[in-house]
C-alpha positions in Angstrom: -44.0 34.9 -9.2 -40.1 34.1 -9.5 -37.8 34.8 -12.2 -38.0 32.1 -14.7 -34.5 30.2 -15.0 -33.5 26.9 -16.9 -30.0 25.2 -16.7 -29.1 22.4 -19.5 -26.5 19.8 -19.5 -23.8 22.5 -20.6 -24.3 24.6 -17.4 -25.8 27.1 -19.5 -27.9 29.1 -17.7 -30.9 31.0 -19.5 -33.1 33.6 -17.9 -36.0 35.9 -19.0 -37.2 35.2 -22.7 -34.7 32.5 -23.4 -35.9 30.8 -20.3 -39.4 31.1 -21.2 -39.3 29.7 -24.5 -36.7 26.7 -23.3 -39.2 26.1 -20.5 -42.0 25.7 -22.8 -40.2 23.0 -24.5 -38.9 21.3 -22.0 -40.2 21.2 -18.1 -40.7 18.5 -15.3 -44.6 18.9 -15.3 -45.1 15.3 -16.5 -43.2 13.9 -13.4 -45.0 16.3 -10.6 -46.6 14.6 -7.8 -48.6 17.8 -6.2 -48.5 16.4 -2.5 -44.8 15.1 -3.0 -42.9 16.7 -5.4 -40.6 15.1 -8.3 -40.4 11.5 -6.7 -39.6 9.6 -9.9 -38.3 10.6 -13.8 -37.7 9.0 -16.6 -34.5 7.0 -17.3 -33.9 9.8 -20.2 -34.2 12.6 -18.0 -32.0 11.0 -15.3 -29.4 10.4 -18.2 -29.4 14.1 -19.0 -28.9 14.9 -15.5 -25.7 12.3 -15.3 -24.4 14.2 -18.3 -24.6 17.4 -16.4 -22.9 15.9 -13.5 -19.9 14.3 -15.8 -19.4 17.8 -17.6 -19.5 19.8 -14.2 -16.4 17.6 -12.6 -14.7 16.6 -15.5 -14.7 19.9 -17.1 -15.6 23.2 -15.1 -14.2 21.7 -11.6 -11.6 19.5 -13.0 -9.0 20.8 -10.7 -11.4 20.8 -7.4 -10.8 18.7 -4.6 -13.9 19.4 -2.5 -17.7 18.9 -2.9 -18.5 21.2 0.1 -17.4 18.2 2.0 -15.7 20.5 4.6 -19.0 22.4 4.9 -21.0 19.4 5.6 -18.2 18.4 8.0 -19.2 21.9 10.1 -22.8 21.7 9.8 -22.4 18.0 11.1 -20.7 19.8 14.3 -17.3 17.6 13.0 -19.3 14.5 13.3 -19.0 14.4 16.7 -21.8 12.2 17.5 -19.6 9.6 15.6 -16.5 10.2 17.7 -14.8 7.1 19.1 -17.4 4.6 17.5 -16.1 1.8 15.4 -17.8 0.9 12.2 -17.0 -2.9 10.4 -18.7 -2.0 7.0 -19.6 1.5 6.0 -21.3 2.5 2.4 -21.1 6.1 0.9 -24.1 6.2 -1.6 -23.4 8.8 -4.2 -19.7 9.3 -3.1 -19.0 11.6 -6.1 -14.9 12.1 -6.7 -14.3 13.2 -3.2 -16.3 11.3 -0.5 -17.7 12.4 2.8 -16.1 9.3 4.3 -12.6 10.5 4.1 -13.4 13.0 6.7 -16.1 10.9 8.7 -13.4 8.2 9.1 -10.7 10.9 10.9 -13.5 11.2 13.6 -14.3 7.2 13.8 -12.7 3.8 13.2 -14.2 2.6 9.8 -12.9 -1.0 9.1 -13.5 -1.2 5.4 -15.8 0.8 3.1 -18.1 0.4 0.1 -18.0 3.3 -2.7 -21.3 4.0 -4.7 -21.7 6.1 -7.7 -22.9 6.0 -11.1 -19.9 7.6 -12.4 -17.4 6.1 -10.0 -15.2 4.6 -12.7 -15.1 7.7 -14.6 -14.0 9.9 -11.6 -11.6 7.3 -10.5 -9.8 7.4 -14.1 -10.4 11.0 -15.2 -10.4 13.0 -12.2 -6.8 14.1 -10.8 -8.3 14.6 -7.3 -10.3 11.7 -6.9 -9.5 10.5 -3.4 -10.3 6.5 -3.9 -8.7 3.7 -5.9 -9.7 0.0 -6.1 -8.0 -0.6 -2.6 -8.0 2.5 -0.5 -10.1 5.6 0.4 -7.2 8.1 1.2 -7.9 10.6 4.0 -7.4 14.5 3.3 -3.9 14.0 3.2 -3.8 11.8 0.0 -2.5 14.9 -2.0 0.7 15.2 -0.2 1.2 11.2 -0.3 0.8 11.4 -3.9 3.0 14.2 -4.2 5.9 12.6 -2.2 5.6 9.8 -5.0 6.2 12.4 -7.8 10.1 11.8 -8.2 12.7 9.4 -6.8 14.0 11.6 -4.0 10.5 12.3 -2.9 9.7 8.5 -3.0 12.4 7.8 -0.6 11.1 10.5 1.7 7.4 8.6 1.4 9.2 5.1 2.3 10.5 6.7 5.2 7.6 8.5 6.5 5.8 5.0 5.9 8.4 3.1 8.2 8.3 6.0 11.2 4.7 6.6 11.0 2.7 3.8 9.0 -0.5 5.5 7.5 -0.2 9.0 8.8 0.5 10.5 5.1 -2.3 8.2 3.8 -4.9 7.9 6.5 -6.1 5.6 4.4 -9.4 2.9 4.7 -9.5 -0.5 3.0 -12.1 -0.5 0.1 -14.0 -3.7 0.2 -16.0 -2.8 -3.2 -16.5 -0.2 -5.8 -20.0 -0.1 -7.4 -20.5 2.2 -10.3 -24.1 2.1 -10.0 -27.4 4.1 -9.2 -28.7 3.8 -5.6 -31.8 2.2 -7.3 -29.9 -0.4 -9.0 -27.4 -1.3 -6.6 -26.7 -5.0 -5.1 -28.5 -5.9 -2.0 -26.5 -8.6 -1.1 -24.4 -7.0 1.8 -25.2 -5.2 4.8 -23.7 -2.4 6.5 -23.6 -0.8 10.1 -22.8 2.7 8.5 -24.5 4.3 5.5 -23.6 7.6 4.6 -25.6 9.6 1.9 -25.1 13.6 1.7 -26.6 15.8 -0.9 -27.3 12.9 -3.5 -31.2 12.6 -3.3 -31.6 15.4 -6.0 -29.3 13.5 -8.5 -31.4 10.0 -8.3 -34.4 9.2 -10.3 -36.8 7.2 -8.0 -37.1 8.0 -4.4 -39.0 5.2 -3.3 -36.4 2.6 -4.4 -33.6 4.6 -3.0 -35.4 4.6 0.5 -36.0 0.8 0.2 -32.5 0.0 -0.8 -31.3 2.1 2.1 -33.1 0.0 4.5 -32.3 -3.5 2.8 -28.6 -2.9 3.4 -28.9 -1.4 7.0 -28.1 -3.8 9.4 -29.6 -4.0 12.9 -28.6 -0.6 14.7 -27.0 0.8 11.6 -26.1 4.5 11.9 -27.1 6.6 8.9 -25.6 9.8 8.1 -28.2 11.9 5.7 -28.0 15.2 4.5 -30.2 16.8 2.0 -32.3 19.8 0.6 -35.6 20.9 2.2 -38.2 22.1 -0.2 -42.1 22.9 0.0 -44.5 21.4 -2.4 -45.8 24.5 -3.6 -42.6 26.1 -4.7 -41.9 22.8 -6.4 -45.4 22.2 -8.3 -44.7 26.2 -9.4 -41.2 25.0 -10.8 -42.2 21.8 -12.4 -44.9 23.6 -14.2 -42.6 26.0 -16.0 -40.7 28.3 -13.6 -37.6 26.6 -13.5 -35.6 23.7 -14.9 -32.4 22.2 -13.8 -31.3 19.2 -15.8 -28.8 18.1 -13.0 -31.0 17.9 -10.5 -34.2 15.6 -11.6 -35.7 14.8 -8.0 -37.1 17.7 -5.8 -38.8 16.3 -3.0 -40.9 18.0 -0.1 -39.7 18.0 3.0 -42.5 15.9 4.7 -41.2 12.9 2.6 -37.7 13.1 3.9 -38.9 13.7 7.4 -41.0 10.8 7.5 -38.4 8.4 6.1 -35.8 9.8 8.5 -38.2 9.6 11.8 -40.2 6.5 10.8 -36.8 4.5 10.5 -34.4 6.1 12.6 -33.8 7.3 16.3 -32.2 10.7 15.9 -29.1 11.0 17.3 -27.9 14.4 15.7 -30.3 16.7 13.8 -30.3 20.2 12.7 -31.9 22.3 9.8 -29.5 25.2 8.3 -30.9 28.0 5.9 -28.4 28.3 3.1 -28.8 31.5 1.1 -27.9 31.3 -2.5 -28.3 33.1 -5.7 -27.8 32.4 -9.3 -27.8 34.8 -12.2 -29.8 37.2 -9.6 -32.4 34.4 -9.0 -32.8 33.2 -5.6 -31.8 29.7 -5.2 -31.9 29.4 -1.3 -32.7 26.3 0.5 -33.1 24.9 4.0 -30.9 21.5 4.4 -31.3 19.0 6.9 -28.1 17.3 8.8 -29.3 14.0 10.4 -27.6 11.1 12.1 -29.9 8.6 13.3 -29.8 4.8 14.6 -32.1 2.3 12.5 -34.8 1.3 15.0 -35.9 -2.3 15.6 -39.1 -3.7 13.9 -41.9 -3.2 15.8 -43.5 -5.8 17.8 
């Protein structure tokens, strides 16, 4: 039996007897599908996860400028499978404050982008290192660009740089739309030829709605860039029924569910699975993660 652990909205980590007591009061047993994992949770459960997420980025990580985006970049082999390609409309689902598109757009051409996250407006207003505004998604150079606008002398340098090498410091991508909503409630009135969803599934509340909306907004031959954790249903069942509770990550999906969605609907262009060792308070949180780039399959005749 694994050591019991309980993580609440304020990121307090309980182990031992404290965790056991907390787990008796609060666990995910009622949401468990024994064959597939925790596929759907209540609105109350999801809102608690959003509180966790907000506390994390605006309090614990208020000075951060990265959410393992560069790690994802490495595991995707620098997005080399996209190099040289042009995408007219990209969307990043669950973009967080920093986005992965800012790195992807350094390897390919993205004409314009849409960003979606339930906390998008909070990040934009309150996180100092947020990489987007209403008009632009800025590349990894955006911090330098902001610093060059901090005083009158530096603004003069920025104006000169913009004349000599337009876009060099900004590396910007036009923003078509900012959508402050969960994926399950996203508008499906527009389609995209590049869809990015990296390390997001655990933060959602209904995996079937997530998958359905991805397919609805994917154009013919659209490219999906996807990464998330692979879990096994046996472990998920033990965790949900009283071994582990992590308020910030409500959905915990068996790997077979993710594999079926990816391979049924997308032709693999790049795919690898990476083992990630990880320990929290002496508890093993190690996991496998899939890194997948695929092109949407046509309808069966």
